[in-house]
N, C-alpha and C positions, 0 to 999 in steps of 0.2 A: 504493499500497499505504500511503502514512502516513496518509492520509484514512479508511482501511478499520480500521485500528487504533482508532482513538477514535469512531467513528460505527457499526459494524455488528458483529453477532455469530456465533461460530462456538461450536458445541458437540461434540466429539472427548471421548468418554470418556478418563479418563488414570487408570492403575491404583494398587497400592499401591509401584511401585517409586520416587517419586519421595519423598524425607524428609519431615517434617511441617516447620512453622516450627520449632519447639523444637530439632529433630532437624537441622537445617539450619543454625542459628546455631551449635549445638556443635560444628560441623566445624572449628574453629578449629586450627590444628596452625604444626609450624615449617616445613612443607614450601618448598620453595623450589620455583621454576618453573626449567624448561630455558632456556638461553639465547636469547630470542626479544627480538627489537628493538621496542622501546615505540612505538606510534605515536599523531600527535598528532590523526589523523583517519584514517577509515575510507571506503571508498565501494564500493560493489557490484560493480565493474568499472572497473581501472586505478587512479588516485590521485586523492586531492584536490584541487579544482582551486585551493582557496586556498594560497597559500604560508604557509613557517611565518613569516614575516616580517609578513603581513597584521594589523592591529590589528580588520578591521570588514567586514563584509560588503560587497560591492560595491556593491548595491543600497538601501544606506541611507544616511542624511547623518548621519556619525560626529558632527557639531557640532550636529546638533537640539537644541535646549532644550528644559530638563524644564521640564514646569510644564503647569497647565491641566486641564480636564476633558473628557472627551469620552461624551459620552451618545448612548446606542445602545438601537433598538428590541434586544430577544431576539431573536437569531438562531433560537431553536430553533421548532417550528411554535407558531402560534398557539394560545396557552392557556396555565395555569399549571403553574410547576414546583411538585415536590415531593420533591425533596430536593438537599441539598448535599454528595450522595455519589455521581455519575455514573455510577460503577465499577460500578453491581448490577443485575442485571434488575429491569426492571419498575417504574422510575420514569422522570420528566421532570425531567432533571437541568435544576438551576440553572445558567444561562448565565455562560461565563466559565470555567468549572473545567475544561471539554476545550476545544481550541483546534485547528484541523489544524497551524498553526506555532507549538505552545509552548500552554500553557495561561497563565491568569495566576497560577492558585495554584499550582501542581506544575510543580518540574522534573522532568529525567530523565538518566538517565547522560550521553548525548550529545544535541544540538542537530543539526535540518535544514533549513538553509537552503532558503529557496523557489526559490533559483538553480538548483541542482543537481536529478538526477533520483532520486538516493537514496546523500547522504555526509551524515557522520555528526561532529560536531565538539566539542570537549571543552565539557561542561559541569558534572554533578558528579563526572562522570569526568575526571581530566586526562589520563590515560594507554591506551591500550589494546595488550593483547598476542592474537596469534592465533595458536595452536599452526599449524606448514608443513603438519599435516596436517588441518587445520582438527577436532583430537578438541576441543577446550576455546578457550575466549576468557576472560581477564581483564582488569578495569576496575579502577584505582588509582582511589580515591575522594580527592578533593582535600581536604587536611587543613584547610582552610579553609571546604570548605562547611558553611552551617549551615541549620537549618530557620527560621522567621518568628520563633518563641522565643529565637532566639540559641543554640538545642541544638544541638551538633555532628552532622552527619550522619554517618552510618558503617557501614560497610560490613553490620553487623547490621540496620539500618536498611532497606539494600538488598534485603539477603533477606529480612528480613520483607517486605518488599513485593511480593516476588516470590510469596511461596509465600500472600500473602494473596489478591493478586488470582487466582492458580492455585485455590485453594480455595475459596474464595468473591464472586470478581471475575464480570465477564463471560462468556458461556463463548468469547467471542472469542481469550483469553487461553490458553486451554486449547489451542485449534487453533493460533495463531501458535507457542506455544513447545511442541508437540508435538516438536518434534527436542531438545530439553532433556533429557540424562540425569543432572541433579543440579547443586547448587549448592551452594558450598562458600566457606569465607574461609581459603585457605591460609596468611595472614599477616596482620598488623595492617593495615587500610586497602586492602585487595585480597579484589575477588570475583572467583571462576572460577565462570563454569557448564562444562561438561561437556556433549559437544555428540554426541548419535548419530549414525552412520552416515548416517542417514536424512535428518538435520537440511541442510534446503536452504542455498543460497551465502548467503541473506540473513540469517539465524539470529542473526550476530552484533549486526547492525545493529538487528533487531526489539529484541534485549535492550536496546538503548540508549535505546528510546522509553517504556518502560513509565514510570508516575508514582511519586513515591519518599515513600513516607509517612514519618512520626515512629510508631518503634514504642510510644516513649513516653507516646503521647496516642492511640492506639489499642488499647493493650492491655488497658484494662478496657468498650473498647467493642464493641459489636456492628458487624462492618463490611457485614454482610449486610442490615443493616434500615435503609430509608430516616431520614432526620435532616434537621431544619434546623439544627443546629448547627453554630457557623460551626466549620469543623476548624484546626487548625495545618496550615499548607502550607510548602513548599520553593522557590517557587517568586519573582517578582519582584513580587508584589501580595499583600498580606494582603484577608483578606474582612472589611471592616469593619463591612456592615451586611445584614440579610435580613431583607425583608418578604415574609413568606410567600406565595410564588406570585406576587408583584409584581415584588419588586424586587430587585437586590443590586447594592450600593457594595463597590469595589475601593480600598483606598490604595495609592499605590507605597510598598514597602518602602526607607525611606532608608538602611537600615543593610542592605541586599541584600549580601551578601558577594561575588556575581559579576556586581556592574553594569559592570565595565573589562574583561570576558571578550569573545573575539572574538565569541560567539555575542550580546551584547548592547549591544556598543557602537554608540549610536544607534537603539537599539530600548526598548520600554517608556517611553516620554517623556511619557506624561501623569500627573500626581498622582494623578486620580482615574478612574476605569471606574465609570460607573455603566450597569447594564442593566433598562429597562424593558419589564414585560409587556404587549401589546394583543392583547386578545381580538377586535379589530375592524382590520385593518390601514387602512381608511378614517380610522379615529381616527387612526393609529399615523403614516399621512402628515399630516394634519394638523398632529401635535405636531412631525414636522420642519419642515411650512412655515414655522410660529409662532416656530420657534426654540427648540422645549422638547425638540428630539433635534439632535446635531450633525452626524450623517450617515445615510445611507441605504442599502442596497441593495437595490435593484430588482429584482423577478422579474414585475413587470406589465406585459406590454406595450402594456396599454389605459393602463394609471397612466402609463408612461413618455413615453409618445405626446403625452397630453392632460390628464395629471392634474398637473404641476408647471408650476404659474402664480402670480401673484401679482407683489406689488411687490418682493420679496426676491428673485426671478431678475429682474427688469427692472433693478435695481441692479446686479446680477451678487454678490450677497451669495450666492447658492445657484451651486454651479458643479456641472454635470452631466458624467459624462465615461464613456467606455466603454473596458474594459480588456479587450484580447487578450489571452490566454497562451498557453501550449505545452501546456497539458493537454486528454486528451481530452475532446469534448463528452460533457456530462452526460447521461445515459441518462432519458428520463423517460417511462412508459409503464405496462403494467398485467401483473402476471404471472398466467399463467395456472395456476389450479390440476391439476397434474396427478395429484393425489389423487382427484378426483373424474373418473367415469366418462367425461363430455361429453369432458375434453379430450385421454382417454388418444389420442385417434383424431387424429396428426400431419396429416392433410386437414382437421381441423374445424378444428384451431388455424390452418393457413396459410390459412383460408379467414375467421376472425374477425378476422385481421393485413390480410387485401387490403379489409374493408369499411370502412377506417376512411380517409376524405376527407381526405388532408393539405392539401392545396393550398387546398380553399375554407375549410377549418377557420382555416388561418393568415390566408387573406386576409379572412377577413369579422369572426373574433372576435380575431386578433392583429396588424393590419396589418402583415404581412409580417416580423413580429419574430423567427418562429423559425425553423429549418434541419430538412431533410428527414434523419431519423438516418441512418444507413450503417452501423449495428452498434454493438457495444457500446465501440468504440475511434474514434469519427468524428473525423476531422480530424488523425489522429497515424500512425506509422510501422507501429502494428499492425492498421489497420483493413485487412481481408480485402476484396479488388479481384478482379474477373473471376472465372477462373478458378484453380484450384489452379497453382503451377507451381515451377520450382527447388526449391528445399529444403523448401519449403510441402507441394509433392507428396509429396517424397520420405519425409515424415512421414507423410501421411497415407496412404500407398499400403497399410499392412501391413493399417489397418484398413480397408479397402476392402469387404470384405463384412459388414461392420456399419455402413456409413451408409449413408445415401439415395444412390440414382444421381444425386440432384440436384446433389451434391456435387461430383460430377467433371465432370455434364457442363450444368448449365443454369449459365452466369453469373452472378455475384450483379449487382445492379440490372439484371436483363433483361427484366423488367415495368414500367420507370421509365415507357414511351414510353406505358401503355394510359391509357384514360379512366376517368373513376367508375365508370360504367357497363359498361366493360368488364372492368374489377374485380370488380364484383359480378357478373355472369356468371361470371367464374372462380368465385368464392367457391361459387355455388351449386351450379356443376357439380362444387363437389370435396365438398359438402356430401351432395350426393342421391350419389355414390360412396361415400360414410361411410353410407349407410343412412336421411339422411335425406331427409323428402318437404316440399314444399309444398303445402298444401292450404288454399284457402280462407284466403288471405293470410299464414297460420301454416305455421310451419315445424314438421312433429313427426318424432318418433323411430319404430322399428320399433313401439313400443307406442303408437303414438297419442297418446302426451303432448306436448305443447308445449315449446319450448325456450326456457328462460325462465333467464338469466343475472343474476346477482347481482352488483355492481360494488362495492367498498369504498372510500370515499374517507375520508381523516381531514381533509379542508380545502373549506370552501366555491369557494374558489376553483379547485377543480380538477373543478366541475360542469358549467361551461360547455363544455369539453370534450369532457366525459362523455355529455352532452345531445346534442351535433352527432353523436356516436359512435353514439349510441343510433338518432336518425332514421336511418341506414344502415341498420343492422341491424333495423331495423323494414322496412325493404325487400326483406330474408331472408326476414322472416316471424318473427325473434328480438326477444322482449323482453326489454330490459334494466333491471335492478331497480337504483336507483342508491341505494345507500346511505352517507350522510355521519355519521360519530362522531366524536368528539372524539378526542386523540391518544392519552390511555390506553387506551379502550376499543377502538382500531386494533390498539394492543398484545396485548390481551388476544387479539383473535378472531385477527388472523396466526398468533401465538404455540398457538392452539389449529387453527388451518389452517381457520378456520370463515368460509368466502369460497371464490367461483368464480373471480372476477378480484379483484386488489389493485392500487390506485397503488403506485409503488415510487419515486414521485419522490427522487433525491438517493441511495437506499440503493444502488443500483448504479454509483456514480463511482466510475471507473477513474483511475489514476496513469500516468505514462511508464513504471513498472519495476513490470509485475505479477510478485505471486510467492504467498508462501501463502494472502492473502486469497481466491484465486481458488476453491479447493477450497470454502471456507465458501460462497462463491457458487453454485458449480453443480454441486459434488464430491456423491457417491453417500450417504458417509459421514454428513451432515446433513440428509439430503433428508426423514426422518421425525422429527427430532430438534424441539422447539420452540423458536424463537428463534434457530435454527443459521445463519440466512442465505439459504439455498436454498429461497427462496418457492415456487416452482415447483415445486418437488419433483422436480429434472431428476435422474434414473439413468441414467445411459449409457456402459458400459463405454470407450467411445472419447473421450469427452469425458473422465471420467477420467484414461485415458493422455494425452492431450494436456494439462492439466492438471498433472500430473508432470511432464510436460515444461518446462514453465514455470517450477514452482517449482526446478527442477534445472538449468536452465541453467548453463552455463558461460562463456558468454561471451554479450556485449549481442547478437549477429548470433543466436545459437540462442533468445532470449529473446522477440525480435522474430519468428521464424520461428513458435515455437510458438504467440506471441499471436495473431498471425493466421488460424493454424488453428483455436485455441479459438474465435475469432471468427464464424470461418466455419460452425462445426458448431453454435454459438448460433443463428446466423443461420437456418439449413436445418433445426435443430431445433423452429423457431417455440415459444418457450416463453414469451416475452416480446409482448406488442403493442407495439410503438412506435409515440409519438407524434412528438418533435418532442427538438430540444436547443436552447438559446442558444451564442453564440459566445464565451468570455469573460463577464465583470461587468459589470454597469451599474449605476455607482455615484452617488450625491448628495452634497456635501456643503457646511457652509457655512465661509464664506471663509477663516475663522483659521482652520481644519483644515488642516493642512499634508502634504504628499504628497512622497515623495523624487521624483528628478527622472525617475530609470530605475524603472518595474515591472521585479519579480522575471519572471524565468523563465516559472515554473508558480504561479502563481495569485496572491493578495492578501495581501501579511504587513500586518496593520491592525497591530502593534505597531511596523511602523518608522515610522507617522505622527505628527505631533507639532502642537502648539497655539503660535500665533505671531499673537497680536491689532494687536500694536501698528499695523502698518503696511499693511493691508488692499489698499493699490495694490502691493505689491510681490509680492502672490500672483500665481503663473502663471496664465495663463488658460485658458478650459476648452479650447479646441484644444491649448494646451502639454500638458495633461495628458492627451490622445489615444494610450494608447501601444498 
């Protein structure tokens, strides 16, 4: 759910029951809260793992030196960025403003370490109080908190930021905070969020995640419009330089008020962060190998296998390492647009999935780099397997009349032993049962119209597996029209649902604590709303019901059970064409870039890295860096 909050959209209509920015900030009173204990941290279930006396996260090096520069390729899709405000619809955001484990530019009320599934610790908020009946949550604003221009961060700024995001920000915020009934300032330095009875258990934690903006900066600016202005931030770095669409430079704020907090000690070590944008990844690779970039996250199996060479590799100045973490495998595949008549028949969707030849594609194109997708939570405890049983079966039984019989009768992965020829034969039988016929090597519908499917891609890197898929579809008489567009046009076309199939690489990434983001990914409420996130247009009452069970789970066991049920229903709905996934991260760094001895359990925290060029011989070997 952390990743989803920064990278995807959900649009749910919010009525006029919530106050405007001005009204919200006016709700300052002398009311006192009931006697509720102030907490230092808050976990979704149980208690935070880090003790009260801890001075840093377990996976960081608290003695990491400050200094140096980290130059890296923009992590965004290849192409130019067009706004330093990433929190609005329709922009390609400047790199570094948002990040899975903290933004360089903006702080939040709480910080969420990469070592725990979903636990928040103090950042701008120094304390948290949660009503016993979960009807409200309060955050104490640290009186030392400052923006990058040294202006105090106040409760008014927090309320302003919340309201600005709800009214003008990405639609995802209106979805994530739909359970919030209102926001007020009950007394100086305290922000209170009223929680509806429908609010999910994770709502207090989600409220700890939105970025805090300075009201004095944005008051006379239009938050909803793209801009290249350098904003006033609230995080550990200041934006120092912006070259439109090409480069962003951040400088560490030497006066950053929170540098000694638990969440920050041993992190944010580089004095300068430079993000360079490349429109050609081959050029970006050469920039790294020649020393113009300091680190690289590799997503190409071909490049990983044969593209890293040269004197720097031979000398050991460049270190490659594979980091395997505990997060579910990232789904790579295509959304099938159920708004188009062709895809409304479940048999057609299953046939299209059967046609993909993973084994040959992975062997011939990717050197065995990838792994076959086993659902949307591959390699996690929420991955559905075999037939439903135990508590999962109990959860699904009341929905049985609305579900296909396969859910209860056919074990998942039951087709694994089929050859590709057998898969294609089965696919053709399904298509014929759905009313299609193969005539003169062309699949036609009941009106003798040939079946042609458009596939929307936003990167040339996605073309090779698409061509392999097209060859298999051709054997079924189906023509695949591969359309490669830039990221901006991809956003426009997917927002208009102008596609048959569309690549969703990265957009369906899952965490170990699924929650409110599941509704925006698969729920009926957003199926017909542009940029809502339900790209396939799924409308299923059973899926909606199971999503509620995921969001409202009152224990870890309940969430896992509901997660498995959701995974099963999605897989047997055949809404997304799965390609493959990679396990963990493939990274390369120059030797002066150092990493902690232990990786976090859930992801890569680049903010825990540091620069140490003085004694290259003391750097860990590549073998030592394998986690």
